[in-house]
N, C-alpha and C positions, 0 to 999 in steps of 0.2 A: 236242573241247575241253570239251563240256559235262560229261564224265565227270570231268575235272579239277576242274570246279566242284563236284561232289559231295563229293570228297576234301577240298577247300578248306573247304567248309561244315562237315564233319564235324570237321575240326581246329579250326576257329574256335569251334563250340559247345562242344567238349570243353574248349578252353582257357578260355573265358568262365567256365565253371563251377567251375574248380579253380584255375587259376594265381593269380588275385587273392587267394584265401584263403591259398594256399601261401606266397605273397611276404609277405602281411600277418602271418604266423605265427599263423594261428587255433588255438585249443585247445579244440575241442569233445570230448566221447567219450573214448575210451581212451587216456590220454596215455603209458602204460607202452610203447608202440610207440616212443617216442623213445628209451628206455633200451636197449630191445631191439635197435633199429637200430644204435645207436651201438656197442654191444659186438660185434654180429654182424659189422658191416662192419669194425671195428677187427681182428677176428680173421681176417677173410677176406682182408684186405690184407695181413696177417702171413704168410699161407701157409696158414691153416687153412681148406681148401676145403669143409669140411662142419662148420661151428661148431655142434655139438650142445650142448657144454657152454660156457656163457658164464662166463668166469673173472671178469669184472669185476662181475657182477650181485651182489646182496646185499652190496653194500660190499666186494667183493673176495673174499667167502667162495665165490662160484661158484653156478651154477644149471643144472639139466639141461633148460632151457626147450625147446631145439630138439630134444631127443629126442622131443618130443611136438608142438610147435606147428609148423604148416606154414611151411617157410622160404622158399618161392619169391619171395614178394613182396619179401623183404629181399635177395635177390640184385639185383633190380631196383633196389632203392634204393641200391646202392652207388656208381653214378656220380655221383649227386645229392649224396650225402654227400661225395664227393671235391670236388664243385664248390662247394658251400654251406657245408660244415663244419657248425659249431654255431650257425649263423645262426638267430635266434629261437627259441634254446634247442634246435635240431634239427628245429622243425616245418617249415623251408623245404625241407629235404631229403625228409622223409617226405611232406610235402604234393605235391612234384614228383613223387614215385614215385606218389602218388596220381593225379595228373594222367595220368601215362602209362597207368596202369591204365583210366583214364576214355577215354582215346583208343583204346587198343587194344580196349576193349569196343566202342565204336562202329565201328571198322574191322572186327572179326570179325563184328559183327551186320550190316554192309553186306555183306560178303562172302557170308554165309549167305542173308541175305535176297534178294539179287539172283538167287538160285538158283531162287526161288519167286515173284518179282515183278519188275517193271520196276525200272531204275536209279532213277527218281524216286521211287517208292514204297519202295524199299529204303533209300535215302538219308534220306528223311523219317522212316521208323520208326527208323533207326540214331540220328538226332539226338535223337528223343523218347526213346530207350532211355536216353540219358544223364541226363535229367531225371525219369524215373518215380520216385515217391516212395520205394519201398523202396530202390531203387538209390541215389539221391542224398541225399534228405533224411535217411533213417533210418541208412543204413549209413556215408554219408559225413559229414553234417553233424552228426547227433545221437550216433551211436554211435561214429563213426570205427572201425568194425570193419575193420582194414586188410586182414587174410587174406580176409575174407568179401567185401571190396570187390573184391579181385583176382579172385575167382570169377566175376564178370561178364564178364571178358574170355574166360575159358576155355570157358564154356557154349557161346556162339555159335561159337567156334572148333570145338568138338567137332561142333555141328550141321553145320557147313560140311564137316567132314571126312568125316561120314556121307554128305552129298549127293555128295561127290567119290568115294566108295567107295574112299578111299584108307587102307589099313591102317595105314600109318605115321603119317599125320595123326591118325587116330583114337587111335592108341596114345598118341602125343605129347600130345595134347590131354587125354586122361583122366588121363595121369601128371601133368600140370601142375595139373589140377584136385585131384588127390589129395593132392598134396604142397603145395598152397596152403590147402586147407580141406576136410579129410576129411568133416566133417557134410554139407556140401553135396554133395561127391562121391557119398556114400551116397543122399541124397535124390534127387539129379538122375539117378542111373544108369539107372533104368528108362525115362527120357524118350528118350535117343538110340537105345536099342534098339527101343523101339516106334515110333519115328520112322522108323527103317530099314525096319520092316515096312511102315508106312504108305506110305513112298516107294519100295517095292518095290526096296529095296537088299538084295542077298544077305546074309541075317542071319548067315552064316558069316564074312563079312567083318568085320561089325561085332563079332561076339563075339570073333574073334581080335584085333582091334584093342584091344578091352577088356582082354582077358588080357595083351596086350602092354604096355598102359598100366599095369596093376596091377604087372607084373614090372618095369618101368622105375622105378617108385616103390618098389620093395622096400627100397632102401637107406635110405629114410625110414620106410616103413610098418612093417617087422618091428620095429625098436626101439620104435617109437610104440605098437605093439600088444602086445608081449610083454615090455616093461621097466616097464610101468605100476605094477607093484608096488614098484618102487625109489622111486617118488615118492609124491605123494599125490593122484593123479589122481581117485581116487573121490571126493574132496571136490568136484569139479565137478558131480557128479550128485545132491548133496544140498542140502537147503535151497532157496536161490533157483535152483539149477541142476536141480532136479527137474522134469522135463518135464511132469508133472501139473499144475505150478502156472502154466503158460504157455498154456493153451487160451483162446481168445477166448470171452468170456461164460461162463467156468467159475470153479471155486473157486481162488482165488489163494493160498490159505494164509495167512490174515490175521494170524497171530501173530508172524512173524518180522519183523526190523528193516526188512527191504527190501520188505515187503508194500505199502506206500503208494505207493512208487515203481514198483512192478511193476504195480500197478493202473493208475496213470497211464499208463505206457508202453503197456499192453495196450490202453488206450483210444486211443491214438495209432495203433497197429497195426490196430485195428477201422477207424479212419478210412481208412487206407491200403487195406485190404480193400474197403471200400465204393467207394472211388475206382476201383480196379482193376475191380471188378465193373461198375461204370457204363462203364468205357472198354471192356471186353472185350465187353459186351453191345451197345454202339454199333457197334463194330468187326465184330462178327459179323454184324450187321444189314446193313452196307453192303457186304459181300462179294457177288461174283456167284455165279450157281448153277454156273458152270463150276468154281469153287474150293470147292464145298461139302465135299469130301472132307477138304481140308485145314483147312477151317473148323471142321469138326466134331471133327477130331483135336485141334486146340489148344484147342477149347472144352472137350473131355473132360479133356485135361491139366490145364487151369486149374480146372475143377469139381473133380476128384479132389483135387488139391492143397488147394484151399480146404476141402473136407470135412474132411481130417486136420488142420486148424487149430483145429476147433471140439471142445467138450468130448464132443459125441456119439461122436466117433471113438476116445475113450479105450480101450473094449474091444479095438479093433484093434491099438492102440499096446502094449497089454499082451500081446499075442501076438507081438510083434516086439521082443524085448529089444535087439537091436542098434541099432534105430532110435531107441529110447530115449536113446541116448548122444548124439544130436544136441542135446539139452537143451531146444531151444525149438521146438515145432511150427510156430510163424509163420515160421521160416526157409523154408518152403515157399513162401513169397511170391517166392523167387527163381525157382521154376519158373513161378508165375503171372505174373511180370514178363516172362519169356521168351515165354509164351504171348501176353500182351497184344501185345508187339512183333510177333509173327508176324502175328496177327489184323489189327493195324493197317496193316501192309505189304499184306496182302491186301485190306483195305478201300480203301485208296488206289488199288490196282491195279483193284479192281472198278469204282471210280467212274470211272476213266479208260478202261477198256475198254468200259463199257457207256454211258457219256456220259449216265447217267441223272441227272435233276434232283434226284430224292429222295436218291440215293446221294451226290450232291455235298453236299446238305444235312446229311445225317449226318456226311459227313467234316468239314463246317464246325463242327458241334457237337463232334467229337472235337478240332477245332483250338482251340476255346474251352476245352475241358476241359484240354488240354496247356497252354494259355496261363495257366489259373488255377493250375496246378501250378508253372509258371515263376514267377508272382507269389509263391506260398507259398516257393519255393526262395530267390528273391531276398530276401524277409524274413528267412528263416533265415540266409542268408549275412551280412546286415547285423547280425543278432543275434550270430553267431558272431565276427565281426571287431570288434565293439564291446566284446567282453568283455576283461578284463585278462589279458595273455598271462603266465601263470605255470605253472610245472612243480613241483608239490609235491615236496618232498625225498624222499618215500617211493618215488617212481617210480624214483629213481636208487639208492635204498638196499636195497630189499626187493622180491622177486617175488611174484607171486601165490601163495596158499596151495597150489594144486594142483601147483605145481613144488617144494614143500618135500621134500628128501630124506627118506625115512621114518626115518632114524635121527637126525634133528633133532628133539628134544622140541617138541611143539606150543606150549608156553609159551614156548619160546625163540625161535620164528620169528615175532617181532613187531619193529616198528621199534625200540623200545626194547632188546629182547634182542640184535638184530643190533649196534646201536650199542655196547652194553656189551661183547659179544665183541671187536669190532674194537678198542675202546679199551683193553681189559685183556690181549689176547693178542698176544704177540709173533709175527712172521711165521713164525718157527720156533724152538722151544725144547724143551728137555729136560724131561719131566714125569715120569720114573721113571728111576733110576740117576744115576750120575755121569759127566759128560762135556760136550762143546761141540759146538755146531752152528753153522755158517756157510752162508748162502744164496749160491751161486755164480751161479745164473740162475733166473728165474721168468718163463715164458711161457705163454701160453694152454694149450699141450699138453705142456709140459715143465717140470719143476722140478729143478735139480741142487743137492745138499747136499753139504757136507763135515762128517762126523761123526766124532769123536774119543772114545774111551771105553776103559776098562780092563775092564769087566764087562759091556758091554752097556747100551743105553739104549732108552727109548721117546721117540720125537721126535714133537711134536705141531706141526702146521702150521695157520696161520690160514687154513684152506681145508676146505669141507666135504667129508665122506667120500661116495664114490660109487664103485660097483663097477667103474667103467670105468678107473680107474686102476690101474697096477701099479707096484711099486717094485723096483729091480734095484741089487745092488752087485756088480759084475763079473758072473760068470755065475749068481750066486744070487739068487733070487726072494725078497724080503722079504715078511713078512705086513703087511697094512695092516688096521686095525680102526677103528671110530668110537668117539670119545670118548663115554662113557655120558651125560654131562650137557650136552654141547653139540653132538654130532654131527660134530665137528671130525675131521680125519684124524689118525690115530696110526700112526707106522711102528715096528716092532720091529727094531732095528738091533744085529746081533752086536758084540762087541768089536773093537778095533782102529781104525785110522785109515782111514776108508772114504769113497769117494765113492759117494753114493746117488742114483741117477737115477730120477725118477718121470716117467712119461709116461702120456699118455691113450690107451688102447688101445680098439680096437673090440670091443665086447661081442660074444660068440659069435653071437647072432642076428643082430647088424649085419654080421658077416663073411658070413653066408649071404645077407643082403639085398645086399651089394656084389657078390657073384658072380652073383646073380640079375639085378641090375640091368646089369651089365656084359654078360652074355649077351643080355639083351633089347635093349641099345644096339646090339649087332651086328645082330640081326634087325631092328631099326628101320631101320638103314642098308641092308640088304638090301631090305627092303620099300620104302624110299624110291626105290631105283633101279628097282623092278619093278612098283610099285602107284600110280603117280602119275596114272593116268587114261588113258583110251582116246582122248579127243578133246581136242585142244588149244583152249585159250579163244579164241586169235586166229583160228585157222581156223574155229571154230564161228561167230564173230561174222562174218567176211567171207563166209561162205556164205549168207547170207540178210539180208533188209532189216531195218533196225531198227525194231521196232514199239513205241511207247512203253508199252504196257500188258503186254507180253510179258516173261516172266522171262528173265533173261540166261542162256544155256545154261551148264550145269555140265560140267566136263570129261568126265564119264563118260556124260552123256546124249547119245545120237546125235541129231543134228540133222535135222529133216524139213523140206526146203525147200519153199516155197510152190510150188503148181502154176503154171507159167507156160504159158499156152495159145499164147503166141506163139513158142515154142521147142520142139521135140520133144525136145530134148536132156536127158538125166538128169544132174543134178549130184551130186556125192558128196562126202563130207567125209574127208579123208585121216586 
């Protein structure tokens, strides 16, 4: 019964910190997720299972948003959009999806931590995980970094999978992390591999799981990596997105318009870093000697991640161009948060196991520290809920600059420019030659036109050009080109009375990605039936007495029963 109490406590804490804000329609941080969620879910419900091109974005001109942005969180948003619709401008549905991310993060943290600590320690740390500052105040309340917020569910899932030595779970966990937030997947990748070594998990299993995860995510990853030249992705890494401007206590590049805000935000991040350093230091001190190996491992992970957040580490960043793409070195606070939670669980466990008064005193200090963060979080919630709930028009009318198709002139990709194009351009019209065009149907992945001309015409659509679209008239493939001044789609149609069918096709690299992901899915299912563990959780529990401070046995760890001097019989676990 007490184990059910742990689950109930986790559910209550997760709900208290997210459901009130979701139902109130809070509006902090990045509001463009409202528009993305609306268009993504609309296309998904209409049958587009992989909505990479958002037809409704940019006031209907379209955007390649999900060729590049991790889509996983938006799939989980779908049921909430169906339930709540556009309530509070769409905030309620997206906020409830964030609640689900919060709940899953606590659940997976509990499952992982009970492999290295007792139930009570794991449950306590999992609940604290929900409210740690970078997880909750920064990524949820201040930034509302929706995809990055979902990463907090998959990181402990991946560590749990490593504990289970389950190749399928490792692959699935890393695929979810990759297709949710690639920058975090890159930064976090060394941690589970090193964790496998520290926990004496066969490194081959972990490596195979990682390769499987990368392959599963190939349907998203390959287009995201190899079609960046079709959009303006490089804009993400210039100006405010330049990684060198986001080190703690470093040069912030004080001449651009965002310098003041960046300096203020980095000050907030420095406060979070100091808080986590204090928490990790206290938690490390409270652990027992028996846990020294694990404590040192997580202290090393936290220290390494913290080092790379400071200006002194820039020469190493310069040697790693791929890691510069994460934009913000302080994103390593995700790793520090995971390390802090692990050390906190070990600290509670150590205090219970040793029954040491000074360790209980340190745990009490940790409780006060967590309580202070809860107070700060409460104040932030009150501030967020007290704001006027408005969604600026531009979030529905224009996408971020990095998703501008490269054929659209930069000066045309403004709110005024998009409005002008929409107001002055017919949905379909003849721009060269003499003829007529009628739109028969217009869906996210298909457009059908009736075109009639004597000498051939150029038909322009109120739709941005992008190379994923093809045009057919019967068996003939028609050429599509971008309009020079607007980047709109122009189709060269031969003479005659023709039905022209445009459809969104998979780019060649995307076809390879689908094939790789399909093959990986078959392997995932195969491993799922053969690599689920060697010891069942139920049988492991039943074979030994429950000791409060002992970690719950993981499926793959053989259980050593305590010596029973009263009985010479040897017990075994099937």
